[in-house]
Backbone as CSV, one residue per row, in Angstrom:
resi,resn,N_x,N_y,N_z,CA_x,CA_y,CA_z,C_x,C_y,C_z
1,MET,12.792,-16.670,16.302,13.598,-17.549,17.102,14.905,-17.914,16.411
2,GLY,15.104,-17.494,15.207,16.355,-17.770,14.518,16.425,-19.132,13.866
3,LYS,15.292,-19.825,13.728,15.301,-21.150,13.117,15.326,-21.016,11.606
4,LYS,16.122,-21.861,10.963,16.201,-21.862,9.509,16.253,-23.297,9.025
5,GLY,15.697,-23.548,7.854,15.738,-24.869,7.248,16.319,-24.771,5.855
6,LEU,16.934,-25.860,5.413,17.586,-25.856,4.114,17.677,-27.278,3.604
7,SER,17.500,-27.452,2.323,17.682,-28.747,1.686,18.939,-28.675,0.827
8,VAL,19.861,-29.641,1.028,21.143,-29.638,0.324,21.359,-31.000,-0.318
9,ASN,21.768,-31.010,-1.574,22.096,-32.258,-2.265,23.524,-32.655,-1.879
10,THR,23.647,-33.558,-0.922,24.967,-33.948,-0.421,25.692,-34.930,-1.331
11,LYS,25.059,-35.313,-2.429,25.741,-36.180,-3.398,26.619,-35.361,-4.341
12,GLU,26.395,-34.072,-4.376,27.177,-33.169,-5.226,28.289,-32.515,-4.405
13,PRO,29.471,-32.313,-4.990,30.580,-31.682,-4.252,30.208,-30.323,-3.645
14,ARG,29.482,-29.495,-4.394,29.078,-28.178,-3.863,28.173,-28.328,-2.655
15,GLY,27.281,-29.319,-2.712,26.365,-29.563,-1.598,27.098,-30.035,-0.356
16,ARG,28.076,-30.928,-0.535,28.868,-31.416,0.600,29.659,-30.282,1.241
17,ALA,30.258,-29.434,0.419,31.035,-28.300,0.938,30.132,-27.329,1.695
18,LEU,28.957,-27.057,1.146,28.012,-26.152,1.808,27.555,-26.735,3.142
19,MET,27.256,-28.019,3.165,26.793,-28.633,4.398,27.861,-28.567,5.483
20,LYS,29.109,-28.872,5.134,30.192,-28.788,6.128,30.328,-27.370,6.667
21,LYS,30.208,-26.382,5.781,30.319,-24.989,6.198,29.186,-24.613,7.158
22,LEU,27.977,-25.048,6.858,26.828,-24.750,7.714,26.934,-25.446,9.070
23,VAL,27.367,-26.699,9.056,27.465,-27.472,10.297,28.509,-26.896,11.242
24,ASP,29.544,-26.272,10.686,30.593,-25.678,11.523,30.039,-24.708,12.554
25,SER,28.953,-24.015,12.210,28.401,-23.023,13.129,27.003,-23.382,13.634
26,ALA,26.549,-24.604,13.355,25.198,-25.012,13.752,25.174,-25.527,15.189
27,ASP,24.023,-25.416,15.818,23.810,-26.005,17.144,23.156,-27.381,17.012
28,VAL,22.243,-27.495,16.026,21.456,-28.719,15.851,21.471,-29.119,14.385
29,PHE,21.604,-30.420,14.138,21.554,-30.972,12.783,20.481,-32.054,12.782
30,VAL,19.478,-31.920,11.905,18.385,-32.886,11.810,18.385,-33.473,10.411
31,GLU,18.329,-34.803,10.327,18.294,-35.457,9.027,17.256,-36.572,9.034
32,ASN,16.714,-36.867,7.859,15.728,-37.941,7.745,16.044,-38.869,6.572
33,CYS,17.312,-39.189,6.421,17.755,-40.110,5.372,17.609,-41.551,5.846
34,ARG,17.794,-42.473,4.904,17.813,-43.879,5.297,18.971,-44.101,6.258
35,PRO,18.808,-45.032,7.206,19.900,-45.312,8.146,21.202,-45.644,7.416
36,GLY,22.278,-44.964,7.802,23.586,-45.204,7.217,23.898,-44.399,5.973
37,ALA,22.906,-43.724,5.398,23.123,-42.993,4.139,24.127,-41.857,4.306
38,LEU,24.001,-41.079,5.357,24.926,-39.953,5.541,26.310,-40.428,5.958
39,GLU,26.385,-41.523,6.686,27.691,-42.074,7.046,28.477,-42.448,5.791
40,LYS,27.782,-43.018,4.804,28.443,-43.392,3.540,29.015,-42.176,2.819
41,LEU,28.382,-41.017,3.002,28.839,-39.788,2.359,29.830,-39.005,3.227
42,GLY,30.142,-39.547,4.398,31.071,-38.863,5.290,30.419,-37.794,6.146
43,HIS,29.102,-37.892,6.345,28.374,-36.894,7.124,27.677,-37.506,8.331
44,GLY,28.242,-38.564,8.890,27.699,-39.136,10.119,28.015,-38.248,11.297
45,TYR,27.518,-38.628,12.470,27.740,-37.797,13.656,29.225,-37.593,13.930
46,ALA,29.999,-38.650,13.861,31.431,-38.539,14.194,32.133,-37.515,13.306
47,GLU,31.846,-37.537,12.024,32.489,-36.605,11.090,32.022,-35.167,11.307
48,LEU,30.724,-34.991,11.483,30.193,-33.636,11.642,30.553,-33.033,12.994
49,ALA,30.585,-33.839,14.035,30.937,-33.329,15.363,32.392,-32.861,15.394
50,GLU,33.262,-33.495,14.602,34.669,-33.076,14.540,34.814,-31.646,14.020
51,THR,33.953,-31.266,13.078,34.081,-29.949,12.460,33.366,-28.855,13.245
52,ASN,32.615,-29.216,14.280,31.866,-28.243,15.062,32.452,-28.179,16.471
53,PRO,33.337,-27.218,16.722,34.019,-27.155,18.016,33.116,-26.821,19.192
54,GLY,31.966,-26.214,18.950,31.074,-25.826,20.038,30.136,-26.922,20.487
55,GLY,30.150,-28.060,19.825,29.231,-29.148,20.151,28.051,-29.141,19.193
56,LEU,27.587,-30.305,18.856,26.511,-30.440,17.876,25.488,-31.446,18.371
57,VAL,24.227,-31.066,18.347,23.137,-32.002,18.613,22.747,-32.582,17.265
58,TYR,22.864,-33.902,17.113,22.625,-34.591,15.840,21.368,-35.426,16.002
59,CYS,20.316,-35.070,15.282,19.032,-35.765,15.371,18.787,-36.520,14.070
60,SER,18.687,-37.832,14.176,18.483,-38.678,13.008,17.093,-39.293,13.086
61,ILE,16.259,-38.999,12.103,14.876,-39.478,12.088,14.725,-40.484,10.961
62,SER,14.088,-41.606,11.260,13.891,-42.638,10.244,12.442,-43.086,10.257
63,ALA,11.949,-43.501,9.098,10.576,-43.991,9.003,10.435,-45.344,9.691
64,SER,11.537,-46.068,9.846,11.498,-47.360,10.529,12.633,-47.405,11.546
65,GLN,12.556,-48.334,12.450,13.584,-48.455,13.478,14.908,-48.876,12.854
66,TYR,16.004,-48.437,13.450,17.330,-48.748,12.920,17.624,-50.239,12.921
67,LEU,17.038,-50.977,13.831,17.299,-52.412,13.906,16.196,-53.240,13.252
68,SER,15.246,-52.584,12.617,14.129,-53.252,11.964,14.561,-53.917,10.661
69,ALA,13.817,-54.921,10.251,14.074,-55.577,8.960,13.813,-54.619,7.802
70,TYR,13.061,-53.541,8.041,12.701,-52.583,6.993,13.556,-51.316,7.043
71,ARG,14.680,-51.337,7.755,15.477,-50.124,7.973,16.024,-49.504,6.692
72,SER,16.169,-50.281,5.623,16.736,-49.733,4.388,15.679,-49.120,3.474
73,GLU,14.411,-49.228,3.842,13.352,-48.658,3.022,13.222,-47.160,3.259
74,SER,12.752,-46.456,2.228,12.438,-45.040,2.399,11.094,-44.927,3.095
75,SER,10.749,-43.737,3.538,9.471,-43.554,4.218,8.297,-43.812,3.273
76,ILE,8.472,-43.533,1.976,7.410,-43.808,1.001,7.164,-45.303,0.905
77,GLU,8.253,-46.089,0.881,8.102,-47.546,0.820,7.399,-48.064,2.067
78,SER,7.731,-47.515,3.223,7.093,-47.936,4.470,5.610,-47.597,4.456
79,ALA,5.274,-46.416,3.964,3.863,-46.012,3.895,3.089,-46.910,2.939
80,ALA,3.681,-47.224,1.799,3.013,-48.093,0.826,2.827,-49.490,1.404
81,ARG,3.827,-49.990,2.092,3.744,-51.319,2.692,2.644,-51.344,3.744
82,SER,2.560,-50.319,4.586,1.537,-50.294,5.631,0.155,-50.164,5.015
83,ASP,0.040,-49.447,3.903,-1.234,-49.298,3.224,-1.720,-50.652,2.703
84,ARG,-0.824,-51.439,2.166,-1.199,-52.761,1.636,-1.665,-53.671,2.749
85,ARG,-1.146,-53.521,3.936,-1.521,-54.379,5.065,-2.927,-54.071,5.583
86,LEU,-3.486,-52.950,5.184,-4.827,-52.585,5.651,-5.910,-53.353,4.911
87,ASP,-5.573,-53.953,3.797,-6.586,-54.698,3.020,-7.043,-55.944,3.727
């Protein structure tokens, strides 16, 4: 089906350059960072959609809701917190 996955360190200049190059020709972009993390690095929807002239589907997945009090936690922190609540 032509599906490919890749992990890129966007904190490094080489990683940021590679990601921009890949997004230029991508149809779909899926990320699972903390809310706002990619925006801080300049890789939010607005920035990435500008570089993709054909249109980009941007899917952002988070372990917690964007408006939740726990939105800044990683998925590991959320899992640990939920585990403690089972006691």
